[in-house]
Phi, psi and omega in degrees: 000149175163160174277121183262330183209138175233127174239130177230148182220128180054041179251119183053236184273354184272131169279321176199141181206140174236130188227130180240093178283161173292128187283349185231357185222200186269127171246129182249129170264102185245105181196165183299160175299146179091003181263359173098018182300310181295328179295326177296315177296322179298321178295319177297315179299320179297324177297327184272339189228349187061027179213183182239150172267001183251336187209153172265358182254108187299328182296339178299335182278348181272132180305137182306130178087357181255148181280338182206160175234150180231141175228126181232135179227141172245124178220166182231138168245102189057244181265358184276121177269132183231133174246129179242130182233129178235129176239129177250120183245125182280126177249178181295325183244332181209175179249129179264149179243136176233113183248133177230138173240113187050043175082358181244146177288127177290137184287341184198172175296327179302326178295324176290322177299326178295324185278311188217074174292141179211162175234135181230142171225130181235170176303332178275359182298339178294344179299338178300334179264312193265347179263192187291172185295340180303319179300319182285326177293319178298315177303314183292320179297314179297321180294322179306308184286331177290322181285316184221107185300331183293337180289346177300325178294322178295314180300313183293320179295317179298317180299323177295315180295316178300317180297317180292318179296317179295323178298318178293318179298321177296320180294330182267356187305119179081359182248153175275119185292144175284176179298318179295321179292323176295320178296319179295318179296321179297320178300314179291329176298317180298313179294322179300314180293318181297306182287327179296316180291325175298318179295316180298318179299318178295319178297316181298320179298318181292317181295323178299320179284329184284322191306309181295330178290321177299316179302312182298313182292321180297312183296326178284323178292313184275348179058049175212179182241033177301143177284124181256127178248130175229112184217161183270135179242110178281155180267012180214165176247149177074208180284139182299320182299315179293319180295323180293321178294319179294333181269002187303312182296318179294320178299316180295322180291318184274338179082021175200168182282118187268347175228164178130177181304332180290352179244002184284172185216169171251120176279135181231124181229152173233113186049046177070004172273140177290108184295337181291335185234335190245354180277155176287168179299320179296319179294318180295320180293318178296321180292321178297316177297319180298321178299315181293316180294322178295317178298318178301314181294322180295318177298317180299317181294314188284328186249353176069030177217160181261111176298154174291134181250126178246124178238108184259105176053037184286321188290336178292341182265357184246148174287164185305321181294315179293325177299315179297318180293321178298318178302320181291335184264352182302131182287164175290162178108185185287131180224133175246126184237135172246144176197147172257355183255163175302146182291150171303147187299334183273000182269130179234081183289153176284327182221138173236127184239133175256105183295337181292344179262359179084165181229159176220000000 
């Protein structure tokens, strides 16, 4: 398995670029800052997710002054050849995305996970530990579908129910609901609890499998034996149905669902200290890397394949000892690394590319 060819057109600073990474080993993009190294990884990430790890605004990925950007990838799963095509079209008010896998529209993100599972770590990747719960929920949602494609249906169904319930709450905000509106809200409450509990159960299964791997990777990266805790934190107490009823007045006042899986978090501790607030920067960075490496390993175990690994300027953020330990822990399979600095002495890439000299 691996990405064999990447073609991009009018993407970020590139008018056109063709890139052939090594499909089974490490490819390093080694060139000065400002030459588009991170943009190449962003294009690969976009092929796998139809989104960006750098921006929430899709138009940012389109080259300035151009109406659209294109990203095309050729990859193989064993003997199966797969072509993925993404087109971003700039509109007057928004940017539309058109994704095709072998000429067909993928029905869900899970379908993309089936084609190109990947793990990414960037200098901002430490935010998964030190910033708000949204970062950890996104990580967990992506990991769910990467580990088990069938959970993608659970995620999408819950998101649909949440959207419908919130739309009704917004319409009722500040108003006394009629009998029909109360019945409609009750219908969405039932669906919210059903799909919400299915999602929580899937999350709990993944966290149970993930936790020991996080401990192992953290202790090897940090070279210590601190106790690492990874646990699920619900945004409610007791039964979800009862908690939802108790939150009804607040939900109606605020116009959105104030409890539920969409508000849950992942608790992270080091020797019982809350790593999100009490760990040092070095500890947080090692824990963030451990989470990503553990997720990568879990996908490999469950699906029997090596996800693509993207490392964007990671070694510049690590001291030499942690860099050496990370090198020893890098999984087998295709890896794309960007750096403007000399490579760590222990890294032996199959391919080194200087983007400042252009590609063919």
